[in-house]
KOLROSE-425435 format. One line per 8 residues: number of its first residue (from 1); their letters; for each residue y, x, z of C-alpha. Coordinates in steps of 0.05 Angstrom, whole numbers, plus 5000, padded with zeros to 4 digits. Example, Ala and Ser with C-alpha at 12.3 -4.5 7.8 and 13.67 -1.06 7.14 Angstrom:
1) AS) 4910/5246/5156; 4979/5273/5143
END
This chain:
1) XXXXXXXX) 5188/5817/4903; 5257/5805/4873; 5235/5835/4807; 5174/5789/4804; 5220/5730/4817; 5266/5751/4759; 5206/5758/4713; 5180/5690/4734
9) XXXXXXXX) 5248/5659/4721; 5248/5690/4652; 5180/5658/4640; 5137/5721/4636; 5081/5743/4680; 5088/5813/4709; 5016/5826/4691; 5027/5807/4619
17) XXXXXXXX) 5089/5851/4616; 5053/5912/4644; 4994/5901/4597; 5039/5893/4536; 5077/5958/4553; 5012/5997/4561; 4984/5974/4495; 5050/5986/4460
25) XXXXXXXX) 5054/6058/4485; 4981/6070/4468; 4991/6045/4397; 5054/6087/4387; 5022/6151/4413; 4953/6144/4381; 4971/6103/4320; 4989/6130/4251
33) XXXXXXXX) 5060/6147/4275; 5032/6188/4331; 4983/6224/4286; 5039/6241/4238; 5083/6269/4293; 5025/6311/4321; 4995/6332/4255; 5043/6361/4203
41) XXXXXXXX) 4988/6363/4150; 4987/6286/4144; 5025/6258/4086; 5096/6238/4101; 5111/6165/4118; 5160/6127/4076; 5217/6090/4110; 5180/6025/4095
49) XXXXXXXX) 5118/6051/4132; 5160/6066/4193; 5193/5998/4191; 5126/5962/4184; 5095/6002/4240; 5153/5985/4287; 5150/5912/4268; 5074/5908/4280
57) XXXXXXXX) 5081/5942/4348; 5137/5896/4369; 5096/5836/4345; 5037/5858/4388; 5084/5866/4448; 5115/5798/4437; 5047/5763/4428; 5023/5789/4495
65) XXXXXXXX) 5087/5766/4530; 5085/5696/4500; 5011/5681/4504; 5018/5639/4567; 5087/5609/4561; 5090/5598/4485; 5020/5605/4458; 5035/5571/4392
73) XXXXXXXX) 5091/5621/4376; 5046/5679/4397; 4992/5654/4349; 5040/5651/4290; 5067/5721/4305; 4997/5750/4312; 4974/5718/4247; 5033/5745/4207
81) XXXXXXXX) 5033/5815/4238; 4957/5826/4234; 4954/5800/4163; 5009/5849/4144; 4973/5904/4182; 4910/5892/4142; 4947/5889/4076; 4984/5954/4091
89) XXXXXXXX) 4922/5989/4118; 4961/6019/4176; 4916/5996/4233; 4889/6051/4278; 4847/6046/4341; 4825/5975/4320; 4791/5964/4387; 4859/5949/4416
97) XXXXXXXX) 4872/5900/4361; 4807/5864/4380; 4831/5862/4452; 4900/5836/4434; 4872/5782/4388; 4822/5759/4441; 4877/5756/4495; 4925/5718/4450
105) XXXXXXXX) 4873/5667/4429; 4851/5659/4501; 4923/5639/4518; 4924/5591/4458; 4859/5558/4481; 4878/5555/4555; 4952/5538/4551; 4964/5511/4481
113) XXXXXXXX) 4967/5439/4459; 4907/5403/4431; 4928/5412/4359; 4929/5488/4365; 4854/5490/4349; 4873/5475/4277; 4925/5531/4280; 4870/5579/4303
121) XXXXXXXX) 4828/5560/4242; 4888/5573/4196; 4903/5638/4230; 4832/5664/4224; 4829/5644/4151; 4893/5681/4136; 4870/5744/4171; 4802/5740/4136
129) XXXXXXXX) 4835/5735/4068; 4881/5793/4085; 4822/5835/4109; 4783/5817/4046; 4841/5842/4004; 4844/5907/4044; 4768/5914/4041; 4771/5910/3965
137) XXXXXXXX) 4822/5966/3964; 4784/6011/4011; 4740/6068/3990; 4666/6055/3976; 4642/6096/4036; 4691/6061/4083; 4675/5989/4063; 4616/5982/4112
145) XXXXXXXX) 4659/6008/4169; 4716/5962/4149; 4670/5902/4146; 4644/5918/4215; 4715/5920/4241; 4730/5852/4211; 4667/5822/4243; 4685/5851/4311
153) XXXXXXXX) 4756/5825/4304; 4732/5754/4289; 4681/5757/4346; 4734/5777/4397; 4781/5724/4371; 4731/5667/4374; 4705/5689/4442; 4775/5690/4470
161) XXXXXXXX) 4791/5621/4443; 4726/5591/4469; 4738/5620/4538; 4809/5593/4535; 4785/5523/4518; 4736/5526/4576; 4793/5546/4622; 4835/5489/4595
169) XXXXXXXX) 4779/5440/4612; 4778/5469/4683; 4853/5458/4686; 4844/5386/4663; 4791/5372/4715; 4835/5402/4769; 4894/5359/4747; 4849/5297/4748
177) XXXXXXXX) 4825/5314/4818; 4897/5325/4840; 4918/5259/4809; 4861/5222/4842; 4878/5254/4909; 4951/5236/4901; 4932/5164/4883; 4886/5161/4943
185) XXXXXXXX) 4942/5189/4987; 4992/5138/4962; 4941/5082/4970; 4927/5105/5041; 5002/5108/5056; 5011/5039/5026; 4953/5011/5067; 4982/5044/5129
193) XXXXXXXX) 5051/5013/5116; 5019/4945/5105; 4979/4952/5169; 5042/4972/5207; 5081/4914/5179; 5025/4865/5194; 5018/4891/5265; 5094/4890/5274
201) XXXXXXXX) 5096/4817/5251; 5038/4800/5297; 5072/4833/5356; 5137/4798/5339; 5102/4731/5338; 5069/4743/5405; 5134/4768/5436; 5169/4706/5408
209) XXXXXXXX) 5115/4661/5436; 5116/4692/5505; 5192/4698/5512; 5211/4632/5479; 5160/4592/5518; 5178/4624/5584; 5253/4615/5575; 5243/4543/5554
217) XXXXXXXX) 5203/4528/5616; 5252/4566/5660; 5310/4527/5632; 5273/4461/5641; 5254/4479/5712; 5325/4500/5729; 5356/4437/5701; 5303/4393/5733
225) XXXXXXXX) 5312/4426/5801; 5387/4417/5797; 5381/4343/5780; 5327/4331/5832; 5364/4366/5888; 5406/4305/5902; 5344/4263/5920; 5295/4317/5943
233) XXXXXXXX) 5323/4379/5977; 5256/4415/5968; 5257/4406/5893; 5300/4468/5879; 5253/4511/5920; 5193/4485/5881; 5230/4497/5816; 5248/4568/5835
241) XXXXXXXX) 5175/4582/5855; 5153/4557/5788; 5205/4598/5752; 5183/4660/5790; 5110/4648/5773; 5122/4637/5699; 5171/4696/5694; 5122/4743/5727
249) XXXXXXXX) 5068/4721/5680; 5113/4732/5619; 5135/4800/5647; 5062/4820/5654; 5048/4800/5582; 5108/4838/5555; 5089/4900/5596; 5020/4897/5566
257) XXXXXXXX) 5048/4895/5496; 5098/4951/5507; 5049/4993/5547; 4997/4992/5492; 5049/5010/5440; 5073/5070/5481; 5002/5095/5492; 4983/5085/5419
265) XXXXXXXX) 4913/5067/5440; 4882/5036/5378; 4821/5014/5416; 4860/4972/5466; 4881/4900/5451; 4954/4899/5431; 4970/4832/5464; 4939/4785/5515
273) XXXXXXXX) 4890/4737/5482; 4896/4667/5513; 4847/4615/5487; 4843/4539/5481; 4811/4538/5550; 4880/4558/5576; 4914/4497/5546; 4903/4459/5610
281) XXXXXXXX) 4946/4509/5648; 4998/4505/5592; 4999/4429/5599; 5008/4435/5674; 5066/4483/5665; 5100/4434/5618; 5088/4376/5666; 5118/4416/5722
289) XXXXXXXX) 5184/4414/5684; 5184/4338/5689; 5159/4324/5619; 5106/4273/5602; 5048/4308/5568; 4981/4277/5548; 4923/4322/5529; 4856/4303/5500
297) XXXXXXXX) 4797/4342/5471; 4747/4313/5422; 4683/4352/5408; 4655/4417/5435; 4717/4461/5437; 4683/4516/5477; 4644/4543/5417; 4705/4567/5378
305) XXXXXXXX) 4710/4640/5357; 4758/4680/5400; 4808/4692/5344; 4811/4619/5324; 4817/4599/5396; 4875/4647/5409; 4911/4624/5345; 4905/4550/5366
313) XXXXXXXX) 4933/4566/5435; 4993/4603/5405; 5007/4548/5355; 5005/4496/5410; 5049/4538/5454; 5100/4547/5399; 5100/4473/5381; 5109/4451/5454
321) XXXXXXXX) 5163/4504/5464; 5203/4476/5407; 5197/4406/5436; 5226/4433/5501; 5283/4467/5463; 5301/4412/5414; 5275/4344/5437; 5310/4300/5489
329) XXXXXXXX) 5288/4310/5561; 5254/4242/5563; 5214/4257/5499; 5140/4253/5512; 5086/4298/5483; 5015/4283/5460; 4967/4341/5447; 4900/4327/5413
337) XXXXXXXX) 4847/4379/5398; 4790/4355/5354; 4727/4394/5335; 4685/4371/5276; 4635/4402/5229; 4694/4417/5182; 4734/4456/5233; 4782/4444/5290
345) XXXXXXXX) 4847/4405/5285; 4905/4411/5333; 4958/4356/5334; 5022/4360/5374; 5066/4297/5371; 5130/4281/5407; 5175/4220/5407; 5250/4215/5413
353) XXXXXXXX) 5248/4191/5484; 5245/4117/5468; 5169/4111/5460; 5111/4155/5480; 5057/4181/5433; 4987/4180/5459; 4933/4234/5455; 4867/4217/5422
361) XXXXXXXX) 4808/4200/5466; 4734/4205/5456; 4732/4133/5432; 4771/4151/5369; 4731/4161/5306; 4720/4234/5288; 4775/4259/5241; 4759/4283/5171
369) XXXXXXXX) 4794/4331/5125; 4849/4290/5092; 4920/4297/5069; 4977/4300/5119; 5002/4230/5104; 4932/4201/5116; 4925/4238/5181; 4992/4213/5206
377) XXXXXXXX) 4977/4142/5183; 4910/4142/5218; 4942/4167/5283; 4996/4114/5277; 4944/4058/5269; 4903/4072/5332; 4879/4010/5366; 4918/3979/5423
385) XXXXXXXX) 4859/3988/5468; 4856/4063/5457; 4930/4069/5470; 4926/4025/5531; 4871/4068/5559; 4918/4127/5555; 4972/4089/5592; 5016/4066/5534
393) XXXXXXXX) 5010/4010/5483; 5061/4036/5434; 5037/4055/5364; 5085/4099/5324; 5101/4076/5254; 5067/4111/5197; 5115/4159/5161; 5120/4161/5086
401) XXXXXXXX) 5114/4224/5044; 5190/4226/5038; 5194/4228/5113; 5148/4288/5116; 5191/4326/5066; 5258/4299/5087; 5312/4347/5110; 5334/4346/5183
409) XXXXXXXX) 5390/4296/5189; 5441/4292/5245; 5413/4252/5302; 5340/4259/5280; 5293/4293/5328; 5285/4366/5310; 5219/4374/5344; 5201/4438/5310
417) XXXXXXXX) 5268/4470/5318; 5266/4508/5252; 5318/4475/5209; 5369/4529/5223; 5327/4583/5194; 5284/4601/5254; 5215/4631/5251; 5176/4576/5288
425) XXXXXXXX) 5142/4542/5229; 5134/4608/5192; 5100/4640/5251; 5053/4582/5262; 5035/4579/5188; 5021/4653/5188; 4975/4646/5248; 4938/4589/5214
433) XXXXXXXX) 4934/4625/5147; 4906/4688/5181; 4843/4648/5197; 4840/4610/5131; 4875/4549/5159; 4936/4507/5141; 4992/4476/5180; 5035/4414/5170
441) XXXXXXXX) 5100/4401/5206; 5146/4342/5193; 5182/4281/5222; 5145/4216/5238; 5199/4172/5209; 5246/4152/5264; 5192/4161/5316; 5190/4235/5328
449) XXXXXXXX) 5157/4298/5302; 5087/4322/5287; 5056/4392/5282; 4985/4392/5257; 4941/4453/5245; 4871/4455/5217; 4829/4518/5224; 4760/4519/5192
457) XXXXXXXX) 4700/4542/5230; 4662/4602/5202; 4630/4583/5136; 4676/4523/5124; 4736/4515/5078; 4805/4497/5102; 4836/4428/5096; 4901/4432/5057
465) XX) 4955/4392/5093; 5009/4408/5044
END
């Protein structure tokens, strides 16, 4: 085993080494040198004959060793040595020469570079010319035998090269298959990484929605219960009951998420899937904190796809949660959910506590897909009768485009709570984009803040709010 490793390190195959040694010994024993040593009647060899015989034998040995690792060098050595062998007329047992030539040219065809085919042509031409010269010097009765030897030599050589090229084509196909398999493996790994990142982001958004909303309501309930305790001794108890209920619900949601992750059950839903039908309970939870919340639905909201419905719920939950975190306690919230043939639009407005926004009612004209400034202007220009029917006659001023893109200034309502680099707006936009929708978030002048999302229904294009 250690010897094979050493040979492999040296670049030679143990099989090639054994074959080269066997042929070398056979040529020495049964070649002209062997005949001379065994038969004293043969004419004596000159020193040049001995030298040439040794060089030819060493050349054959070297060719067989290098036919896999350095086929081009093996081809050159074989061409020179066999041409010299023909010119000197010292070849004996030519069948072995046929075998050596076929093996060397097989290595050239299988392991050589593409240009070696031209080298094979040059090699064969050189050996043919050398054999023709030797054939011209041979005796008349030996010319036919010599010509037959040349034909056999060329036949073995060409056959070895053709088989080598066929083997090279097999190698190329195997390399192509391996490359395609490697590319497919990398693509699968990349797809798996993308899927993991997407799922991780989705879980992070859902965890953020559950935890942030629950903590915001808990804080609001705790503060409200403390303030109300002076007038109503039962208020803290009610607040604690509400905190307990909301906390248990959030704990159940989180356990569901973590439990599915631990089990690794791909078939189970990774997170709870609330829908727009649950917005009523969300509104009641916010009202229980002492906030003023108005909620209105326009159109048939019940026919929404489950994914779109869940995304709208989470966007509304995040928008309201940010109002609880960043808006004054007396800020009032208006939630409007409108279904049209172009899709569904969710609008969450809040004021700064001085005036109250009003949710849309069924008497409002059906909204159309327009730019964000037009949507805000239309909402700001609702009729006094519509506002009065909702319990408030205040109409918020229409913001300008500069208001929508203005930075958060000190003292301005930070209704979305994202100016400090949070993930609120990013998460809501990702949810909307996942269903081909868009989301706009910006201040309403000095009035308050608006979050508006539009998700198209199946077969419809999204309205661009940006």
